[in-house]
C-alpha positions in Angstrom: 107.9 79.9 100.2 109.3 81.8 103.2 112.7 82.3 101.7 111.2 83.9 98.6 108.9 86.1 100.4 111.8 87.7 102.6 113.6 88.1 99.8 111.3 89.9 97.9 110.7 92.0 101.0 114.4 92.5 101.7 114.9 94.0 97.6 111.2 96.1 97.4 112.2 97.3 100.9 116.3 98.3 99.4 114.2 100.2 96.3 111.7 101.9 98.7 114.8 102.9 100.9 116.4 104.3 97.6 113.2 105.7 96.0 112.8 107.7 99.6 115.9 109.0 99.6 115.5 110.4 96.1 112.5 111.9 96.7 113.4 113.8 100.0 116.8 115.5 98.1 114.4 116.2 95.1 111.0 117.6 96.7 110.4 121.3 98.5 110.7 121.8 101.3 106.8 122.3 102.8 105.8 119.4 100.1 105.0 115.4 100.8 105.6 114.0 97.7 108.4 112.1 99.2 105.7 109.9 101.2 103.0 109.3 97.7 105.5 105.5 96.7 104.9 104.2 100.5 101.3 105.6 100.0 100.9 103.6 97.2 102.7 100.3 98.1 100.5 100.0 101.3 97.0 100.2 99.4 98.7 97.7 97.2 99.3 95.6 100.2 96.5 95.2 101.4 94.3 94.8 98.0 96.4 92.0 97.2 95.9 90.8 100.8 92.0 91.1 100.2 92.0 90.2 97.4 94.2 86.3 98.3 91.9 84.8 99.6 89.4 85.2 96.2 92.1 83.3 94.4 95.2 81.0 94.2 97.4 82.4 91.9 101.5 82.4 92.6 104.4 84.5 91.3 107.7 83.6 91.5 106.3 80.8 93.7 105.2 83.7 96.3 101.1 83.4 96.5 99.0 87.1 97.0 99.0 87.3 100.3 102.6 86.8 100.3 103.1 89.5 98.1 100.4 91.9 99.8 102.9 91.1 103.1 106.0 92.2 101.3 104.2 95.6 99.9 103.2 96.3 103.1 106.4 95.5 105.2 108.5 98.1 102.1 105.9 100.7 102.1 106.6 100.9 105.9 110.1 100.8 105.7 109.0 104.1 102.5 107.4 105.5 105.6 110.4 105.4 108.1 113.3 106.4 106.3 110.8 109.0 104.5 110.2 110.4 108.0 113.7 110.5 109.1 114.9 112.1 105.8 112.4 114.6 105.9 113.3 116.2 109.5 116.5 115.9 108.7 116.8 118.0 105.8 113.4 120.4 107.8 116.7 120.7 110.4 118.5 123.3 108.7 114.5 125.3 108.0 
């Protein structure tokens, strides 16, 4: 179970990394659209962790609490890389 959580976390973290790179490049410098995907993943992660004690559902061998942890991990990765890319984008302004 731990291996599947780590694998899903790596895959979702990489997707969040690529998404933040693309969103920072295409959005204007005064907008915060590049951070929306990380906010969405964080909210979904918190909801999954909170509902994991109520139901016993497994997805690909990962319980809902594990999926919540995966979503919150990828949200943190998305926030970190979005802020780094945004800071380098703003350096020339």
